[in-house]
LUMKE-404770 format. One line per field, with one value per residue: x, y, z of N, C-alpha, C, CB in turn; residue number from 1. Coordinates in steps of 0.05 Angstrom, whole numbers, always signed. Each point is the difference from the previous one (the first is absolute). Glycine has a CB too. Layout:
residues N
n_px c(X ...);
n_py c(Y ...);
n_pz c(Z ...);
ca_px c(X ...);
ca_py c(Y ...);
ca_pz c(Z ...);
c_px c(X ...);
c_py c(Y ...);
c_pz c(Z ...);
cb_px c(X ...);
cb_py c(Y ...);
cb_pz c(Z ...);
resi c(NUM ...);
//
This chain:
residues 151
n_px c(+204 -58 +71 -20 -53 -52 -59 -2 -10 -67 +30 -63 +18 -53 +10 +26 -62 +20 -13 +19 +39 -21 +67 -47 -48 +42 -6 +0 +10 +56 +56 -24 +51 -17 +35 +0 -11 +15 -48 -54 +57 +61 +26 -13 -56 +9 +45 -48 -43 +39 +5 -47 -23 +32 -12 -74 +13 +40 -55 -27 +45 +14 -69 +29 -50 +39 -8 +35 +1 -5 -20 -39 -56 -27 +30 +58 -23 -43 +61 +20 -49 -8 +79 +22 -50 +10 +0 +28 -51 +9 -15 -12 +55 -37 +21 +44 -56 +38 +53 -4 -5 +77 +48 -13 +67 -23 +47 +11 +22 -58 -8 -6 -41 +60 -24 -28 -7 -27 +1 -68 +9 -56 +6 -8 +61 +36 +19 +49 +4 +24 -1 -2 -22 +39 -48 -76 +21 +14 -72 -10 +44 -21 -69 +21 +47 -47 -37 +42 -7 -66 -4);
n_py c(-404 +20 +28 +47 -5 -31 +33 -18 -58 +39 -28 +0 -6 -8 +63 -14 -16 -71 +60 -44 +46 +1 +3 +1 +13 +45 +5 +62 -6 +4 -4 -59 +1 -63 +0 -48 -4 -77 +13 +54 -2 +3 +27 +17 -1 +42 +33 -1 +20 +51 +32 -2 +21 +49 +27 -14 +59 -5 -23 +44 +48 -46 +4 -58 -33 -27 -50 -29 -37 -36 -46 +35 -46 +49 -30 +29 +64 -2 +4 +54 +45 +8 -3 +55 +38 -30 +83 -53 -35 -41 +0 -55 -12 -40 +12 +26 +34 +32 -43 +4 +64 +17 -51 -9 -23 -35 +30 -59 -30 +42 +8 +73 +28 +12 +34 +18 +63 +4 +51 -9 +60 +13 -54 -30 +39 -36 +72 -63 -69 +8 -50 +10 -74 +43 +50 -37 +41 -5 -6 +59 +23 -13 +40 +75 +8 -23 +46 +50 -11 +7 +61);
n_pz c(-427 -26 -23 +13 -33 +35 -5 +74 -38 -3 +59 -13 +65 +22 +23 +44 -35 -41 -43 -49 +8 -82 +12 -57 +42 +2 -70 +11 +66 +11 -12 +7 +64 -26 +69 -27 +80 -3 +33 +14 +47 -25 +40 -58 -7 +44 -33 -44 +29 +22 -71 -21 +56 -13 -66 -2 -4 -42 -27 +13 -27 -56 -23 +24 +0 +48 -31 +61 -50 +48 -31 +51 -10 -16 +76 -8 -19 +43 +24 -24 +2 +59 +26 -31 +5 -69 -8 -40 -10 +28 -72 +37 -53 +36 -73 +15 -46 +26 +2 -59 -21 +17 -18 +81 -16 +45 +28 +9 -69 -20 +62 -13 -55 -14 +31 -51 +41 -56 +2 -36 -12 +15 -51 +49 -16 +49 +26 +32 -6 +58 -6 +76 +21 +31 -4 +40 +5 -65 -14 +11 -28 -47 +1 +7 -61 -47 +13 -10 -66 -1 +25);
ca_px c(-5 -12 +17 -9 -7 -23 -25 -7 -19 -26 -11 -15 +9 -11 +4 -5 -28 -2 -10 +18 +17 +13 +15 -1 -14 +14 +10 -10 -4 +21 +25 -6 +20 -12 +21 -5 +20 +1 -18 -6 +7 +31 +18 +1 -28 -18 +13 -7 -36 -5 +8 -20 -22 +10 -2 -21 -7 +25 -18 -28 -1 +13 -24 +4 -13 +17 -16 +16 -8 +17 -19 -11 -32 -9 -4 +24 -1 -26 +13 +26 -9 -19 +17 +19 -20 +8 -30 +3 -5 +26 -14 +9 +7 +11 +11 +26 -3 +13 +29 +6 -9 +15 +25 +13 +14 -3 +29 +3 +1 -28 -23 -10 -2 +18 -8 +4 -17 -5 -7 -7 -12 -25 -3 +11 +21 +15 +16 +24 -5 +27 +5 +19 -10 +13 +1 -30 -5 +14 -23 -14 +16 +7 -31 -6 +12 -14 -23 +9 +6 -30 -9);
ca_py c(+19 +26 +30 +25 +5 -20 +7 -16 -26 +10 -24 -1 -18 +8 +17 -12 +2 -18 +16 -2 +29 +1 +31 +23 +21 +23 +14 +28 +14 +3 -19 -19 -16 -28 -18 -32 +1 -26 -18 +23 -2 -5 +28 +20 +5 +19 +32 +9 +8 +21 +29 +11 +9 +26 +21 +0 +25 +11 -11 +17 +28 -3 -10 -29 -21 -21 -28 -28 -26 -27 -27 +2 -2 +34 -3 +4 +29 +21 -4 +17 +20 +13 +4 +24 +21 -4 +12 -2 -28 -29 -21 -27 -15 -37 -17 +14 +17 +22 -8 -10 +15 +23 -14 +0 -24 -12 -7 -30 -21 +5 -5 +25 +24 +27 +31 +18 +19 +17 +31 +3 +19 +0 -20 -28 -10 -6 +23 -8 -21 -10 -35 +0 -12 +2 +33 +16 +32 +18 +1 +25 +19 -7 +0 +26 +16 -2 +12 +30 +9 -4 +18);
ca_pz c(+18 -16 +5 -7 -30 -10 +5 +24 -13 +10 +32 +20 +25 +22 +20 +32 +12 -20 -27 -14 -7 -20 -1 -11 +14 +7 -18 -3 +29 +8 -3 +16 +5 +7 +7 +4 +25 +0 +20 +22 +23 +0 +10 -17 -10 +21 -3 -28 +0 +30 -20 -17 +21 +16 -19 -15 -8 -28 -29 -4 -8 -19 -10 -2 +7 +11 -2 +5 -12 +7 -8 +29 -3 -6 +30 +15 +1 +21 +31 +4 -3 +17 +20 -7 -10 -28 -16 -32 -16 -2 -20 +12 -27 +10 -30 -6 -27 -4 +5 -25 -22 +3 -9 +28 -3 +31 +14 +17 -22 -9 +16 +11 -21 +13 +8 -34 -5 -21 +0 -26 -5 +6 -28 +7 -13 +19 -9 +14 +16 +19 +7 +18 +21 +23 +12 -5 +4 -19 -12 +4 -14 -29 -13 +10 -14 -26 -3 +3 -24 -20 +15);
c_px c(-16 +24 -12 -13 -29 -30 -7 -24 -28 -4 -20 +1 -18 +15 +1 -30 -10 -22 +22 +6 +14 +26 +2 -24 +6 +11 -10 -12 +20 +27 -11 +32 -13 +27 -5 +20 -9 -15 -5 +15 +27 +20 +5 -20 -14 +11 -10 -26 -3 +10 -9 -25 +9 +12 -23 -6 +16 -12 -21 +1 +11 -23 +1 -19 +22 -10 +23 -12 +12 -20 -17 -30 -12 -6 +20 +6 -25 +13 +24 -11 -7 +28 +25 -7 +10 -17 +7 -14 +14 -20 +17 +6 +3 +2 +16 -3 +15 +34 +13 +0 +29 +32 +14 +21 +0 +24 -8 -8 -26 -20 -7 +5 +18 -12 +4 -19 +0 -13 -10 -9 -32 -18 -1 +22 +23 +25 +31 -6 +24 -7 +17 -16 +13 -5 -37 -5 +5 -24 -18 +12 -2 -34 -6 +24 -15 -24 +3 +3 -25 -18 +0);
c_py c(+21 +25 +26 -1 -15 +11 -23 -17 +12 -22 +11 -19 +13 +22 -13 -3 -23 +6 -6 +29 -7 +17 +13 +13 +29 +16 +23 +10 +6 -15 -21 -14 -27 -12 -24 -3 -35 -9 +24 -14 -13 +20 +19 +11 +22 +22 +11 +11 +30 +30 +10 +11 +33 +24 -4 +28 +17 -8 +11 +32 -4 -6 -29 -17 -22 -22 -20 -26 -23 -28 -8 -3 +29 +2 +6 +35 +21 +7 +25 +35 +19 +2 +27 +20 +11 +26 +2 -27 -17 -10 -30 -16 -25 -20 +5 +5 +20 -6 -4 +23 +26 -6 +4 -29 -4 -5 -29 -23 -5 -5 +29 +25 +22 +24 +20 +17 +15 +21 -1 +26 +2 -16 -22 -9 +1 +27 -6 -28 -6 -20 +3 -18 +5 +34 +7 +26 +14 -1 +28 +26 +3 +5 +30 +13 -3 +19 +34 +12 -4 +23 +26);
c_pz c(-17 +10 -8 -26 -10 +15 +26 -16 +22 +18 +12 +23 +11 +25 +25 +6 -23 -23 -19 -4 -29 +0 -23 +1 +13 -23 -6 +25 +19 +0 +21 +17 +12 +15 +5 +31 +9 +16 +22 +29 +3 +8 -22 -14 +19 +2 -29 -2 +18 -19 -21 +17 +7 -18 -23 -10 -23 -26 -4 -5 -21 -32 -11 +15 +4 +3 +9 -8 +14 -4 +26 -7 +6 +35 +15 -3 +16 +28 +5 -3 +24 +29 -7 -9 -28 -12 -21 -3 -3 -18 +6 -25 +6 -27 -10 -26 +2 +5 -29 -29 +2 +1 +26 +1 +26 +4 +21 -18 -7 +16 +11 -26 +5 +6 -18 +7 -22 -6 -27 +3 +2 -28 +8 -14 +21 -5 +23 +15 +17 +11 +20 +26 +23 +12 -1 -1 -21 -21 +2 -12 -28 -16 +9 -21 -37 -13 -2 -32 -15 +7 -12);
cb_px c(+41 -63 +39 +34 +55 +39 -12 +13 +43 -21 +43 -21 +48 -21 -19 +44 -7 +16 -27 -11 +13 -43 +26 +32 -13 +9 +11 -9 -36 -32 +44 -49 +33 -37 +17 -5 +1 +37 +23 -54 -46 -12 +25 +35 -4 -15 +49 +28 -19 +19 +31 +17 -8 +13 +51 -15 -17 +49 +11 -18 +0 +44 -9 +45 -43 +19 -37 +18 -5 +33 +37 +39 -2 -32 -28 +20 +26 -47 -6 +36 -9 -64 -13 +24 -12 +9 -21 +49 -20 +30 -15 -29 +20 -32 -28 +29 -41 -47 -10 -21 -67 -42 +2 -50 +26 -41 +20 -13 +39 +14 +12 +14 -45 +33 +10 +12 +1 +7 +37 -9 +40 +10 +22 -41 -17 -15 -52 +16 -32 +19 -1 +28 -15 +37 +61 -13 +12 +56 +5 -14 +28 +50 -18 -20 +48 +14 -20 +28 +48 -1 +12);
cb_py c(-10 -17 -25 +20 +2 -47 +21 +36 -55 +26 -16 +18 -14 -47 +32 +25 +58 -31 +41 -46 +17 -10 -13 -15 -40 -22 -36 -8 -22 +18 +36 -8 +42 -9 +31 -22 +66 -1 -57 +21 +3 -26 -28 -15 -50 -31 -10 -33 -59 -42 -10 -32 -55 -34 +7 -39 -3 -10 -40 -36 +25 -18 +47 +10 +16 +28 +12 +23 +22 +29 -21 +34 -53 +6 -31 -57 -16 -29 -61 -44 -25 -25 -58 -24 +13 -60 +25 +28 +17 -16 +42 +0 +33 +1 -6 -20 -8 +27 -25 -47 -13 +20 +9 +27 +4 -22 +63 +22 -20 -8 -52 -18 -10 -15 -10 -34 -1 -29 +25 -46 +2 +48 +20 -12 +14 -61 +40 +53 -16 +38 -25 +50 -28 -44 +22 -30 -2 -10 -50 -23 -7 -43 -58 -9 -6 -45 -44 -9 -10 -54 -27);
cb_pz c(+32 +2 -6 +27 -10 -5 -55 +45 -15 -40 +17 -33 +4 -15 -25 +18 +23 +36 +23 -17 +56 -16 +31 -24 +2 +41 -13 -47 -3 +17 -12 -38 +6 -46 +13 -66 +20 -11 -7 -25 +9 -34 +33 +0 -18 +26 +30 -17 +2 +57 +11 -38 +24 +38 +10 +23 +46 +27 +2 +33 +38 +42 -10 -7 -23 +20 -42 +37 -42 +40 -35 +24 +16 -62 -7 -10 -45 -17 -1 -24 -39 -23 +12 -5 +49 -2 +27 -10 -18 +50 -43 +46 -20 +52 -12 +32 -10 +14 +48 +27 +4 +24 -54 +25 -40 +1 +3 +48 +13 -35 +14 +56 -5 -24 +40 -44 +38 -7 +33 -14 -22 +34 -29 +9 -46 +2 -16 +5 -33 +12 -45 -19 -27 -18 -27 +19 +40 +9 +9 +41 +33 +14 +5 +58 +43 +15 +25 +50 +4 -1 +35);
resi c(1 2 3 4 5 6 7 8 9 10 11 12 13 14 15 16 17 18 19 20 21 22 23 24 25 26 27 28 29 30 31 32 33 34 35 36 37 38 39 40 41 42 43 44 45 46 47 48 49 50 51 52 53 54 55 56 57 58 59 60 61 62 63 64 65 66 67 68 69 70 71 72 73 74 75 76 77 78 79 80 81 82 83 84 85 86 87 88 89 90 91 92 93 94 95 96 97 98 99 100 101 102 103 104 105 106 107 108 109 110 111 112 113 114 115 116 117 118 119 120 121 122 123 124 125 126 127 128 129 130 131 132 133 134 135 136 137 138 139 140 141 142 143 144 145 146 147 148 149 150 151);
//
């Protein structure tokens, strides 16, 4: 798995509108909070997404861009974004390109992708990594504290 000091890979994935988004397009513009999660509309993933939503203004104040990534389809992302009123981008990693490039480990005998959050500076260098399947809301607290250190 990528760690502090590594630079994020240049991955291009479709967002909830089907538009290709390159992670490197944010370089020089803003820090990133990239969170990988197992699946839309599950209890833990919904709690995590809604916590990012509820704290979104705090991320904006720190100049950060929040991006969620899972293997769900573009259509599923579009639906959950609308249903949960998510103000940030969700990327579809149906072929597991980003999951593999970031080295996100799978859980439950390799069946489900892990829950990992990567926080970067505005140059795409990872400043913090947090992994916890059982504490989805903790990702928000860790990410905000990491961003406060560089702002």
